[in-house]
N, C-alpha and C positions, 0 to 999 in steps of 0.2 A: 504494500499499500504506499502511496506517496505520503510524505510528511504532512503536506497540506490536508489530505484527506483524513489522516489520523488525528491531527490537531483540531479538525472540525467536528470530531466525534462520529465520523461515518462508521456505521456498524458493518463489521465483516461477518459474513455468514458462511457456514460450512455444512455440507451434507453429513447427517448422523453416521452414515456408513464409514466415513473416513476414519473414525475412531476405532474401527475394527479392521482397517486395511492390514493385510498381512505383509510380511517383509519382502515378498516377491512382487507386490503391487496389486494383487487381486483382492477380492472381497468374498466373505461367506454369503449364503443366501440372504435376501433382504428381510426375511422373517426375524433375523437376529438383531436387526436395528430399526425395525418398523417398516412395514411393507411399502409405505410411501417414500421412504428415505428422505424425510423432510429435513429442514435446515436446523442447525444449532447456531447460536450467537457466540462469537469469540469476544469475550469481555476482558480487556487488558487489566492487569493488576497494576495500579499506578505506582506501587512500590517497586515494581520489577520491570522497568523500562531502561534499556542499556544501550549506550552508544558503543559500537563495536570497534575497539581500538586497532584491530589488525586490518581493517578494511581501508583501502586507499580512498575509495569513494565514500563519502559520509553515509553511514547506514546505522540503523538502530534495530534492536530486537525487543519485542514486548512479550513477556510471558502472559498468557491469557487463560481464563477459565472458560470451559465449554458449557454453556447454559442452554436449556431449552428456551424457545421463544416466549414461553410463559414466565421466564425468569427463574425457574427452578434449576438447580444444578443437574447436569446430565449424569445419569448413572453409569454411562459408558466412559466418563472421564476419569483417568487415574488420579489426576490432581484433585478432582472433586471427591474421589473416594478417600484420599488421605485427609482432606479437610473434614470430611464426615467423621472419620475415626478420631481426629483431634477434638472435634466438638463433643463426642461421646465422653472423652476424658474430662473435658471442661465441665460437663453436666454433673460430674462427681467431684468437682473442685480440684481436679488434678491437671497437670500439664506435662506431657512427655518431653524429654530432652534426648536428642540423638546426635550422633556423629557418624560420618561415613569414612571408611578407608578404601580408597579406590586404587587398584593396580591396573597397569596398562603397559603395552609394549611399544617401543619406537623402532620401526624397521625402515630399511631402504625401500624405494618404490617397488611394487609387485604387480607389474602389468599383466602377468600371466598367472591366473589363479590356480593353474594346475601345478605350479612350482611352489616349493615351500617358501615361507618368509625368511628373509635374511636380515641380520643387524646391519646398520650402516657402516661404511668404512670409517675406521678410526683415524686419528691423527698420524699413526704410524703406517697407514695404508692397509692394515689388517682389520678383519671383522672380529668383534668380541666373541669369545668362545665359552663364556660362562664363568670366568675367573674374577669378575668384577662385583659380585654380590656384596652389598653393604660397603662398597669401596668409596673412598673420596677421590679416586682418580678421575681425571678429565680426559683420558686418552680416547674416549668414545667420540670426541669432536662435537658433542651435543650442547656445549656450553652456550653458543649463540641462540640455539633453539630454546633452551630453558631460560635464558635471560629474557627473551621476549615473552615466554609463558608467564614469568613472574611479573613483568611489567603489565601485561594484559590483565592478570588477576588483580593487581592493585588498581588499575583503571576501572575495572568492573566492581570493585569493592568486595572481592572474594578473599577473605582472610584465610591464610594457610598456617597450619601448625608445622608439620615436618614433611620434607621430601626425602626420598632415599632410593638407592638402587636396590631392587628386590632380588630374589633368588634366581629368577629366570634370565636368559640371555637377552640383554637390552630391555629388561623389565624394570619398571619404576613404580613407586607408590607415593600417593599424597594422603595426608591425614587432614581432613577439614575440621575446623573448630566446632565443638558441640554447640547445639542451640535448638531453636524451634524446628520441629520436623519438616514443616512445609518449606521453611527457609533453606534447610539443608538439602532437601530434594531439589529445589530450584538451583542451588549452588552446584550440586553434583551434575545436573543437566547442563548448566552453563559451562562448567569446567570441561566436560567431555567435548562439547561443541568447540570450545576455545582450543583444546588440544589438537583436534583434527584440522582446524582452520590454520593455526600457526604452523603446524607440521607441513602443510602443503606449501606455505611460503618458503620453507627451508628445504624443500625437496625431500621430505620425509613422509612416512606413513605411520600414523598412530592407530593401533588396533586395540579395541576393547572387547574382543572375543574372550570367551571364558578360557579357551585352550587353543591358542594359535599354533603352538609348536609341540610336536611329540617329544616325549622323554624330558619334558620341562614343566615346572610348576605352572599352573594356570593362574588366571587373574580373578581376584575376588572383589567383592564390595561388602566388606564386613560392616555390620550396623551395631553401634554401641547405643544402649538404651538405658535410661533411668527415668524416674518420675518424681516431680516435685509437687508439693502442696501449693496451690495457687496463692493462698493467703500468706503463708509463712516462707515460701521458697525453700522449704526443707525437703531434702531427699527422703521420700517415704520408704525407700528400701532399707534405711537404717533408723534404729530407734535412738533415744537420747543417750543411751549408753554405748552407742556405736555398734550394736548387734543387728544382725539381719532381722527384718520384720516378717510378719505373716504375709503382708502385701508382696514382699520380695519373693517368698516361696510361691504364692499363688500366681505371680507373673510368670515365673519359670514353668509352673505347671501348665499354664495356658499356652506358652510357647511350645511345650512338648506336645500338647494335645492338637495343635494346629500345624506342626511342621510337615507331616506327611501329606495332609490334605492340601497344603499350600506350596508344596515343592515346585509345581509348575509355575507359580508366581515368582519364586526366587530363582529358578533355573529354567528360563523360558524357551531355550533353543536346543536343537539336537546337540550342538557342540557343548552346551552347558554340562552335559553328563560325561563328556571326555574329561573335564576338570574334576568331576566328583569321583572318578575312578581312582584318583590319587588319595590314599586313605589318611595321610597325615596332614598335609597342608590344607586339604579341602575335605573335611569330615562330612560324610553323607550319613549323618545319624542325628537323633534327637536326644542324645545323652547330654548331661550337663556336668560341669566340673569346675573346680577352682584352679584357674590358670593352667589348664591342660589343652593344648591346641589340637588334640585329637578328638575333642568333643565338639559337637555342633553348636552347643551353647556353652560359652566359656565365661567365667567370672574373673576378669582380670584382677591382678593384685592392685589394691588401691586403698586409700583411706576411706573411712565410713561415709564421708560426705560425697565421695565420688563412686560409691558402690553402683555397679551397672552390670547389665547382661549383654554380652556380645553374641550376636547371631552370625555365625561363620558360614552359613549356607549360601547366601546370595553371591552370584558371580558379577564381574564387571559388566556383563551384558544385560543385567537385570534393569528393568524400568525403576528408577529410584523412587518415584512416587508410589508405585505399586508394591515394591519390596518393603519399604518402610511402613506403608499402610497395613500390609498383611502381617508383619511382625508385631506391630503395636496392637492390632486388632486381636491377635491371638493372646497377647499378654493381658489385655483388658478382659477378654473372655475368661481367663483364669482368675482374675481378681473378682469379677462379678459372680463367678460360680464357686469361688474358694477352692480351686483345684490344687491338689497337693502334687508336687513333683516326685519323681523317683529319687532314690538315694543318689547322691553325687558319686561320680567315679573318679578315680585317680590312677596314674601310672598307665601301663599297658592294659588293654581290656578288650574283651569280645563284645560286640554290640548285640544286645538282646533283640529277638525278633520283633518285639513290640515297639522298639525304638529305631528300627531300620527304616530307611526312606526309599521311595521309588528311585530306581537307578537308570531309567530311560525316560525320554520324553513321552513315549506312548503310555507307559505305566503311570507317570505323573498326571497326564491328562485324564486317564481313566479314573484315577483317584479323585481328582478335582471335580470331574463330572458327577460323581456319585456323592460328593460331600454336601450334606445338609448344613454343616457349619459354615462352609464357604458361602452358600446361598443366603444363609441367615445374616452373615456379616457384610456381604458385598452386593446382595441382591441377585435374583435369578437371571435377570437380563444381562448383567455384566458377566457372570460366570459362564452362562451358556454361549454368549457372544465370544468371549475370550477363548473358550475351548474350541469353538467352531473355527476361529481364525488360526489358532495354533495347529489345529488338525490339518488345515490346508497346507501349512508349512511343512508338517511332517510328511504328508503325502507327496509334496514336491521333492523332498529329500529322497524318498524311496523311489522316485521316478528315475533316479540316476544310479549308475553302477560305479562304485569307487575303484581307484587304482588298486587297492588291496585285494578286492575281489578278483580283478583281472590277473593280478600277479600271482596270487596264491591258489585260487580255485580253478583257473582255466585248465590246468594240467590234470586235474583230478578225474578219475574214471567215472 
Protein backbone atom coordinates (compact mmCIF):
# COMPACT_ATOMS: atom_id res chain seq x y z
CA UNK A 1 0.00 0.00 0.00
CA UNK A 2 1.22 3.53 -0.66
CA UNK A 3 2.20 5.65 2.32
CA UNK A 4 -0.54 8.10 1.36
CA UNK A 5 -3.20 5.41 1.36
CA UNK A 6 -2.01 4.05 4.69
CA UNK A 7 -1.97 7.47 6.34
CA UNK A 8 -5.47 8.19 5.02
CA UNK A 9 -6.69 5.12 6.91
CA UNK A 10 -7.63 3.19 3.79
CA UNK A 11 -8.74 -0.30 4.81
CA UNK A 12 -6.87 -3.26 3.39
CA UNK A 13 -8.96 -6.40 2.98
CA UNK A 14 -7.86 -9.96 2.45
CA UNK A 15 -9.70 -13.16 1.56
CA UNK A 16 -10.21 -15.43 4.61
CA UNK A 17 -8.67 -18.37 2.78
CA UNK A 18 -5.26 -16.67 2.65
CA UNK A 19 -4.83 -17.44 6.36
CA UNK A 20 -4.93 -21.16 5.47
CA UNK A 21 -2.72 -20.93 2.38
CA UNK A 22 -0.23 -23.80 2.47
CA UNK A 23 3.49 -23.28 1.92
CA UNK A 24 3.31 -24.41 -1.74
CA UNK A 25 0.72 -21.71 -2.44
CA UNK A 26 -2.49 -23.77 -2.64
CA UNK A 27 -5.57 -23.78 -0.45
CA UNK A 28 -7.69 -26.45 1.24
CA UNK A 29 -11.37 -26.70 0.24
CA UNK A 30 -13.38 -23.54 0.86
CA UNK A 31 -15.50 -25.21 3.54
CA UNK A 32 -12.56 -24.78 5.92
CA UNK A 33 -12.63 -20.98 5.70
CA UNK A 34 -16.23 -20.20 4.75
CA UNK A 35 -17.73 -21.27 1.47
CA UNK A 36 -18.00 -17.67 0.22
CA UNK A 37 -14.31 -16.98 1.01
CA UNK A 38 -15.29 -13.51 2.17
CA UNK A 39 -12.92 -10.77 3.20
CA UNK A 40 -11.11 -10.02 6.43
CA UNK A 41 -9.87 -6.57 7.42
CA UNK A 42 -6.17 -6.13 8.13
CA UNK A 43 -6.05 -3.70 11.04
CA UNK A 44 -2.58 -2.22 11.70
CA UNK A 45 -1.30 -2.33 15.26
CA UNK A 46 -0.20 1.30 15.79
CA UNK A 47 2.55 0.19 18.18
CA UNK A 48 4.11 -2.00 15.50
CA UNK A 49 4.80 0.07 12.41
CA UNK A 50 8.44 -0.11 11.36
CA UNK A 51 10.59 1.74 8.86
CA UNK A 52 12.74 -0.97 7.25
CA UNK A 53 16.37 0.11 7.67
CA UNK A 54 17.83 -2.33 5.15
CA UNK A 55 15.71 -1.05 2.25
CA UNK A 56 17.26 1.58 -0.03
CA UNK A 57 13.82 2.73 -1.16
CA UNK A 58 11.89 4.08 1.86
CA UNK A 59 9.58 1.32 2.99
CA UNK A 60 7.67 0.44 6.15
CA UNK A 61 6.09 -2.68 7.55
CA UNK A 62 2.95 -2.69 9.69
CA UNK A 63 2.03 -5.74 11.75
CA UNK A 64 -1.74 -6.19 11.49
CA UNK A 65 -4.53 -8.09 13.16
CA UNK A 66 -6.87 -10.02 10.87
CA UNK A 67 -10.44 -9.17 11.91
CA UNK A 68 -13.80 -10.13 10.53
CA UNK A 69 -15.62 -7.26 8.83
CA UNK A 70 -17.93 -7.24 11.86
CA UNK A 71 -14.93 -6.22 13.99
CA UNK A 72 -14.50 -9.56 15.73
CA UNK A 73 -11.05 -11.18 15.66
CA UNK A 74 -10.75 -13.92 13.05
CA UNK A 75 -10.39 -17.36 14.59
CA UNK A 76 -8.02 -18.24 11.72
CA UNK A 77 -5.47 -15.61 12.80
CA UNK A 78 -2.56 -17.00 14.82
CA UNK A 79 -1.86 -13.52 16.26
CA UNK A 80 -5.52 -13.37 17.28
CA UNK A 81 -5.23 -16.80 18.91
CA UNK A 82 -2.28 -15.60 21.00
CA UNK A 83 -4.15 -12.44 22.06
CA UNK A 84 -7.07 -14.62 23.14
CA UNK A 85 -4.83 -16.80 25.32
CA UNK A 86 -3.28 -13.71 26.94
CA UNK A 87 -6.78 -12.36 27.64
CA UNK A 88 -7.73 -15.62 29.39
CA UNK A 89 -4.74 -15.19 31.71
CA UNK A 90 -5.70 -11.56 32.34
CA UNK A 91 -9.21 -12.64 33.36
CA UNK A 92 -7.55 -14.53 36.21
CA UNK A 93 -5.37 -11.57 37.20
CA UNK A 94 -2.29 -13.13 35.60
CA UNK A 95 0.14 -12.07 32.87
CA UNK A 96 2.45 -14.56 31.16
CA UNK A 97 6.04 -13.57 30.44
CA UNK A 98 8.02 -15.31 27.71
CA UNK A 99 11.36 -15.21 25.94
CA UNK A 100 12.38 -16.99 22.76
CA UNK A 101 15.73 -18.48 21.78
CA UNK A 102 15.98 -18.67 18.01
CA UNK A 103 18.61 -20.69 16.16
CA UNK A 104 19.38 -20.31 12.46
CA UNK A 105 21.98 -21.18 9.83
CA UNK A 106 23.89 -18.79 7.56
CA UNK A 107 24.80 -20.43 4.25
CA UNK A 108 26.28 -19.58 0.90
CA UNK A 109 23.67 -19.13 -1.87
CA UNK A 110 22.00 -22.40 -2.81
CA UNK A 111 20.44 -22.01 -6.29
CA UNK A 112 20.07 -25.79 -6.77
CA UNK A 113 17.83 -27.28 -4.04
CA UNK A 114 18.98 -30.80 -4.97
CA UNK A 115 22.41 -29.93 -3.56
CA UNK A 116 23.19 -29.67 0.18
CA UNK A 117 23.61 -26.30 1.86
CA UNK A 118 27.19 -25.11 2.38
CA UNK A 119 28.61 -22.58 4.81
CA UNK A 120 30.02 -19.41 3.22
CA UNK A 121 33.71 -19.10 2.41
CA UNK A 122 35.70 -17.87 5.40
CA UNK A 123 38.39 -15.24 5.41
CA UNK A 124 40.99 -17.99 4.86
CA UNK A 125 39.18 -19.20 1.74
CA UNK A 126 37.85 -22.32 3.44
CA UNK A 127 34.37 -23.28 4.56
CA UNK A 128 33.65 -23.88 8.23
CA UNK A 129 33.70 -27.58 9.11
CA UNK A 130 32.13 -27.56 12.57
CA UNK A 131 35.05 -26.47 14.75
CA UNK A 132 33.65 -23.03 15.59
CA UNK A 133 30.89 -23.92 18.06
CA UNK A 134 30.74 -21.30 20.84
CA UNK A 135 33.87 -19.69 19.38
CA UNK A 136 34.69 -15.97 19.38
CA UNK A 137 36.59 -16.38 16.10
CA UNK A 138 35.61 -14.14 13.18
CA UNK A 139 37.22 -16.35 10.53
CA UNK A 140 33.79 -17.02 9.01
CA UNK A 141 33.86 -13.60 7.39
CA UNK A 142 30.33 -12.86 8.61
CA UNK A 143 31.26 -9.81 10.70
CA UNK A 144 29.89 -7.28 8.13
CA UNK A 145 26.63 -9.24 7.97
CA UNK A 146 26.18 -9.36 11.73
CA UNK A 147 27.18 -5.72 12.09
CA UNK A 148 24.27 -4.75 9.86
CA UNK A 149 21.97 -7.20 11.67
CA UNK A 150 22.77 -5.46 14.97
CA UNK A 151 22.27 -2.03 13.43
CA UNK A 152 18.91 -3.03 11.95
CA UNK A 153 17.78 -4.54 15.24
CA UNK A 154 18.59 -1.28 17.00
CA UNK A 155 16.75 0.72 14.33
CA UNK A 156 13.66 -1.48 14.74
CA UNK A 157 13.81 -1.33 18.53
CA UNK A 158 14.53 -5.04 18.91
CA UNK A 159 16.49 -5.52 22.15
CA UNK A 160 18.84 -8.49 22.13
CA UNK A 161 20.35 -10.38 25.02
CA UNK A 162 23.06 -12.64 23.61
CA UNK A 163 24.26 -13.86 20.22
CA UNK A 164 26.45 -16.92 19.89
CA UNK A 165 27.74 -19.49 17.44
CA UNK A 166 25.77 -22.67 18.08
CA UNK A 167 26.74 -26.33 17.71
CA UNK A 168 25.98 -26.70 14.01
CA UNK A 169 28.15 -25.69 11.05
CA UNK A 170 27.56 -21.95 10.49
CA UNK A 171 24.68 -22.08 13.01
CA UNK A 172 23.92 -19.18 15.34
CA UNK A 173 21.50 -18.34 18.15
CA UNK A 174 19.93 -15.18 19.48
CA UNK A 175 18.23 -14.82 22.85
CA UNK A 176 15.52 -12.16 22.84
CA UNK A 177 14.80 -10.38 26.12
CA UNK A 178 11.79 -11.68 28.05
CA UNK A 179 8.54 -9.74 28.06
CA UNK A 180 4.92 -9.69 26.92
CA UNK A 181 4.14 -12.78 24.79
CA UNK A 182 2.57 -10.81 21.93
CA UNK A 183 5.53 -8.46 21.81
CA UNK A 184 7.97 -11.38 21.77
CA UNK A 185 6.07 -13.10 18.96
CA UNK A 186 6.12 -9.85 16.96
CA UNK A 187 9.84 -9.42 17.64
CA UNK A 188 10.60 -13.02 16.65
CA UNK A 189 8.71 -12.55 13.38
CA UNK A 190 10.51 -9.26 12.66
CA UNK A 191 13.90 -10.73 13.50
CA UNK A 192 13.47 -13.67 11.12
CA UNK A 193 12.37 -11.29 8.35
CA UNK A 194 15.31 -9.00 9.10
CA UNK A 195 17.79 -11.89 8.98
CA UNK A 196 16.71 -13.04 5.54
CA UNK A 197 16.60 -9.54 4.04
CA UNK A 198 20.02 -8.49 5.37
CA UNK A 199 21.53 -11.82 4.30
CA UNK A 200 20.44 -11.22 0.71
CA UNK A 201 22.23 -7.86 0.73
CA UNK A 202 25.43 -9.65 1.75
CA UNK A 203 25.15 -12.48 -0.76
CA UNK A 204 24.18 -14.99 1.92
CA UNK A 205 21.23 -17.26 2.67
CA UNK A 206 19.70 -17.50 6.15
CA UNK A 207 17.78 -20.73 6.73
CA UNK A 208 15.29 -21.25 9.57
CA UNK A 209 14.46 -24.83 8.67
CA UNK A 210 14.36 -27.14 11.64
CA UNK A 211 17.02 -29.46 10.17
CA UNK A 212 18.80 -28.13 7.06
CA UNK A 213 21.92 -30.33 7.39
CA UNK A 214 22.24 -34.06 8.00
CA UNK A 215 24.41 -35.23 10.91
CA UNK A 216 24.19 -31.74 12.42
CA UNK A 217 22.03 -30.38 15.26
CA UNK A 218 18.83 -28.73 14.11
CA UNK A 219 17.51 -25.27 14.90
CA UNK A 220 15.09 -24.73 17.77
CA UNK A 221 12.90 -21.94 19.05
CA UNK A 222 12.86 -22.68 22.77
CA UNK A 223 10.17 -20.80 24.69
CA UNK A 224 10.86 -19.68 28.28
CA UNK A 225 7.65 -19.08 30.25
CA UNK A 226 6.74 -17.62 33.62
CA UNK A 227 3.62 -15.95 35.01
CA UNK A 228 3.30 -12.84 37.14
CA UNK A 229 0.46 -11.49 39.24
CA UNK A 230 -0.90 -8.42 37.44
CA UNK A 231 -1.32 -6.45 40.66
CA UNK A 232 1.94 -7.29 42.42
CA UNK A 233 4.21 -8.24 39.46
CA UNK A 234 5.31 -11.24 41.57
CA UNK A 235 6.31 -14.44 39.81
CA UNK A 236 3.52 -16.83 40.86
CA UNK A 237 5.77 -19.84 40.25
CA UNK A 238 7.57 -19.03 43.54
CA UNK A 239 6.15 -18.40 46.99
CA UNK A 240 7.42 -15.85 49.52
CA UNK A 241 9.94 -18.37 50.81
CA UNK A 242 11.28 -18.91 47.28
CA UNK A 243 9.80 -22.40 46.94
CA UNK A 244 7.85 -23.73 43.92
CA UNK A 245 4.10 -23.14 44.15
CA UNK A 246 1.10 -25.28 43.26
CA UNK A 247 0.56 -22.97 40.27
CA UNK A 248 4.04 -23.91 39.05
CA UNK A 249 3.22 -27.62 39.30
CA UNK A 250 -0.15 -27.21 37.61
CA UNK A 251 1.42 -25.22 34.75
CA UNK A 252 3.86 -28.07 34.12
CA UNK A 253 1.00 -30.58 34.36
CA UNK A 254 -0.90 -28.66 31.71
CA UNK A 255 2.16 -28.52 29.45
CA UNK A 256 2.50 -32.27 29.73
CA UNK A 257 -1.20 -32.80 29.04
CA UNK A 258 -1.07 -30.74 25.84
CA UNK A 259 2.31 -31.46 24.26
CA UNK A 260 1.36 -34.58 22.32
CA UNK A 261 -1.90 -33.05 21.05
CA UNK A 262 -0.10 -29.83 20.09
CA UNK A 263 3.04 -31.33 18.54
CA UNK A 264 1.88 -30.37 15.03
CA UNK A 265 1.64 -26.74 16.21
CA UNK A 266 5.21 -26.79 17.57
CA UNK A 267 6.66 -28.88 14.72
CA UNK A 268 4.63 -27.84 11.65
CA UNK A 269 6.65 -29.28 8.74
CA UNK A 270 7.92 -32.62 7.47
CA UNK A 271 11.45 -31.42 8.13
CA UNK A 272 10.57 -30.59 11.75
CA UNK A 273 10.70 -34.28 12.61
CA UNK A 274 14.20 -34.67 11.18
CA UNK A 275 15.29 -32.36 14.02
CA UNK A 276 13.32 -34.30 16.61
CA UNK A 277 15.12 -37.54 15.69
CA UNK A 278 18.13 -36.18 17.59
CA UNK A 279 17.36 -37.30 21.15
CA UNK A 280 19.57 -34.92 23.14
CA UNK A 281 19.52 -31.40 21.76
CA UNK A 282 15.93 -31.78 20.51
CA UNK A 283 13.99 -33.90 23.00
CA UNK A 284 10.78 -35.30 21.58
CA UNK A 285 9.10 -36.01 24.91
CA UNK A 286 6.84 -34.46 27.54
CA UNK A 287 9.12 -35.26 30.48
CA UNK A 288 10.17 -32.45 32.78
CA UNK A 289 13.38 -31.95 34.68
CA UNK A 290 15.49 -29.50 36.60
CA UNK A 291 18.19 -28.29 34.19
CA UNK A 292 18.29 -31.44 32.02
CA UNK A 293 18.39 -30.70 28.30
CA UNK A 294 17.15 -34.18 27.45
CA UNK A 295 13.69 -33.28 28.79
CA UNK A 296 11.10 -31.59 26.61
CA UNK A 297 10.22 -29.34 29.56
CA UNK A 298 13.30 -28.00 31.32
CA UNK A 299 13.42 -25.88 34.47
CA UNK A 300 16.59 -23.80 34.02
CA UNK A 301 18.74 -23.09 37.08
CA UNK A 302 17.66 -19.68 38.33
CA UNK A 303 16.75 -17.61 41.34
CA UNK A 304 13.15 -17.96 42.63
CA UNK A 305 12.13 -14.64 41.05
CA UNK A 306 13.18 -15.98 37.64
CA UNK A 307 11.67 -19.48 38.01
CA UNK A 308 10.38 -20.50 34.58
CA UNK A 309 9.51 -23.43 32.33
CA UNK A 310 11.39 -23.89 29.08
CA UNK A 311 9.47 -25.65 26.29
CA UNK A 312 12.21 -27.21 24.14
CA UNK A 313 9.96 -28.80 21.51
CA UNK A 314 9.34 -25.94 19.02
CA UNK A 315 11.71 -25.61 16.08
CA UNK A 316 12.92 -22.46 14.36
CA UNK A 317 10.35 -23.20 11.63
CA UNK A 318 7.41 -22.84 14.02
CA UNK A 319 4.99 -19.91 13.78
CA UNK A 320 5.99 -17.87 16.88
CA UNK A 321 2.42 -16.68 17.55
CA UNK A 322 1.00 -20.19 17.37
CA UNK A 323 3.80 -21.92 19.25
CA UNK A 324 3.66 -19.42 22.13
CA UNK A 325 -0.15 -19.53 22.16
CA UNK A 326 -0.20 -23.34 22.27
CA UNK A 327 2.39 -23.55 25.04
CA UNK A 328 0.72 -20.92 27.22
CA UNK A 329 -2.77 -22.35 26.58
CA UNK A 330 -1.60 -25.78 27.73
CA UNK A 331 -0.13 -24.27 30.91
CA UNK A 332 -3.32 -22.34 31.66
CA UNK A 333 -5.34 -25.52 31.11
CA UNK A 334 -3.23 -27.14 33.82
CA UNK A 335 -3.73 -24.22 36.21
CA UNK A 336 -7.49 -24.12 35.67
CA UNK A 337 -7.88 -27.86 36.18
CA UNK A 338 -5.17 -28.21 38.85
CA UNK A 339 -3.34 -30.90 36.86
CA UNK A 340 -0.41 -32.53 38.61
CA UNK A 341 2.76 -33.30 36.63
CA UNK A 342 4.63 -36.56 36.67
CA UNK A 343 7.73 -36.91 38.82
CA UNK A 344 10.70 -34.92 37.55
CA UNK A 345 13.40 -36.94 35.80
CA UNK A 346 17.15 -36.46 36.10
CA UNK A 347 20.20 -37.93 34.41
CA UNK A 348 19.84 -40.44 31.61
CA UNK A 349 16.32 -41.82 31.30
CA UNK A 350 13.97 -43.81 29.11
CA UNK A 351 10.86 -41.94 28.01
CA UNK A 352 7.67 -43.56 29.32
CA UNK A 353 5.11 -44.39 26.63
CA UNK A 354 2.61 -41.89 28.03
CA UNK A 355 5.16 -39.06 27.68
CA UNK A 356 6.39 -39.82 24.17
CA UNK A 357 5.27 -37.54 21.34
CA UNK A 358 4.37 -38.07 17.68
CA UNK A 359 7.50 -38.56 15.61
CA UNK A 360 6.15 -37.79 12.12
CA UNK A 361 4.00 -35.00 10.73
CA UNK A 362 1.35 -37.53 9.75
CA UNK A 363 1.11 -38.89 13.30
CA UNK A 364 1.10 -35.38 14.77
CA UNK A 365 -1.72 -34.22 12.47
CA UNK A 366 -3.78 -37.31 13.29
CA UNK A 367 -3.33 -36.60 16.98
CA UNK A 368 -4.28 -32.93 16.54
CA UNK A 369 -7.30 -33.81 14.42
CA UNK A 370 -8.68 -36.05 17.20
CA UNK A 371 -7.86 -33.63 20.03
CA UNK A 372 -10.88 -32.27 21.85
CA UNK A 373 -8.51 -30.19 24.00
CA UNK A 374 -7.13 -28.42 20.92
CA UNK A 375 -10.62 -27.66 19.61
CA UNK A 376 -11.69 -26.43 23.03
CA UNK A 377 -8.71 -24.06 23.35
CA UNK A 378 -8.38 -22.87 19.75
CA UNK A 379 -11.78 -23.51 18.20
CA UNK A 380 -12.90 -26.17 15.75
CA UNK A 381 -12.59 -23.90 12.71
CA UNK A 382 -8.94 -23.12 13.36
CA UNK A 383 -7.88 -26.70 14.16
CA UNK A 384 -9.72 -28.27 11.23
CA UNK A 385 -8.42 -25.60 8.84
CA UNK A 386 -4.86 -25.96 10.10
CA UNK A 387 -4.96 -29.74 9.72
CA UNK A 388 -6.41 -29.41 6.21
CA UNK A 389 -3.65 -27.03 5.11
CA UNK A 390 -0.84 -29.09 6.64
CA UNK A 391 -2.29 -32.28 5.15
CA UNK A 392 -1.96 -30.71 1.71
CA UNK A 393 1.70 -30.01 2.41
CA UNK A 394 2.26 -33.58 3.56
CA UNK A 395 0.61 -34.93 0.40
CA UNK A 396 2.83 -32.68 -1.71
CA UNK A 397 5.90 -34.08 0.05
CA UNK A 398 4.82 -37.64 -0.65
CA UNK A 399 4.36 -36.76 -4.32
CA UNK A 400 8.16 -36.63 -4.64
CA UNK A 401 10.73 -39.42 -4.50
CA UNK A 402 13.83 -38.52 -2.50
CA UNK A 403 17.47 -39.14 -3.51
CA UNK A 404 17.77 -41.61 -0.60
CA UNK A 405 15.03 -43.77 -2.08
CA UNK A 406 16.64 -43.78 -5.53
CA UNK A 407 20.11 -44.43 -4.10
CA UNK A 408 19.25 -47.17 -1.61
CA UNK A 409 16.07 -48.86 -2.85
CA UNK A 410 16.47 -48.92 -6.63
CA UNK A 411 18.81 -51.92 -6.53
CA UNK A 412 16.60 -53.98 -4.26
CA UNK A 413 15.00 -57.08 -5.78
